[in-house]
C-alpha positions in Angstrom: 0.0 0.0 0.0 1.3 3.5 -0.9 1.2 6.4 1.5 1.6 9.9 0.0 2.9 8.3 -3.2 6.1 6.8 -1.5 7.3 3.9 0.5 5.3 1.3 -1.5 7.3 -1.5 0.1 5.7 -1.0 3.6 2.2 -2.4 4.1 0.7 0.2 6.4 -2.5 -1.8 6.8 -0.6 -4.3 9.0 0.9 -1.7 11.4 -0.5 -1.7 14.9 -0.5 1.4 17.2 3.0 2.1 18.4 4.6 -0.1 15.6 6.9 1.2 12.9 8.9 -0.2 10.0 11.7 1.1 7.8 12.7 0.4 4.2 16.1 -0.3 2.8 16.9 3.4 2.6 16.1 4.1 6.2 12.8 5.9 5.6 10.2 5.0 8.3 6.5 4.5 8.5 4.6 3.9 11.7 1.2 3.9 13.3 1.2 6.3 16.3 -0.1 5.4 19.8 -3.4 7.1 18.7 -3.6 5.1 15.5 -2.5 7.8 13.0 0.0 7.1 10.3 3.5 8.8 10.7 6.1 8.9 7.9 9.7 9.9 7.8 11.1 10.3 4.3 13.9 12.0 2.4 12.9 15.2 0.6 12.8 15.1 -3.1 13.0 18.8 -4.0 15.8 19.8 -1.6 18.2 18.0 0.7 16.8 17.0 4.0 14.0 15.0 5.5 10.3 15.5 6.2 8.2 13.8 8.9 4.4 13.9 8.6 1.4 12.6 10.5 -2.1 12.2 9.1 -3.6 14.5 11.7 -4.9 18.0 11.6 -2.0 20.4 12.3 -2.4 22.7 15.3 -0.1 25.5 16.5 0.9 23.6 19.6 1.3 20.3 17.7 2.4 20.6 14.0 1.7 17.6 11.9 4.8 18.2 9.7 8.5 18.7 10.5 11.1 19.5 7.9 14.8 19.2 8.8 18.2 18.8 7.2 19.5 16.4 9.9 18.7 12.7 10.0 18.9 12.7 13.9 16.4 15.5 14.1 14.1 13.7 11.8 14.2 10.6 13.9 13.5 12.6 17.1 10.5 14.2 15.3 9.3 10.8 14.1 9.4 9.4 17.7 7.6 12.4 19.1 4.8 12.2 16.6 4.5 8.4 17.2 3.9 9.2 20.9 1.8 12.3 20.7 -0.5 11.7 17.7 
């Protein structure tokens, strides 16, 4: 199953809340504690990474994080996995 047109090699329908998987390039897909899909992928248009969650964005809890650092992207992924 594809999510946002990428990561076709991960079947998101089988992910349980709190579970995540990664593909061969290190991109990650998970289902948050609240059951929402969370994705960490490399940016296509510019260098860096984007982490997104399929929830409505709020000022106190954005649903998208863009970063140039892999470590920061992983921290954002883990945070969205817990908080969404």
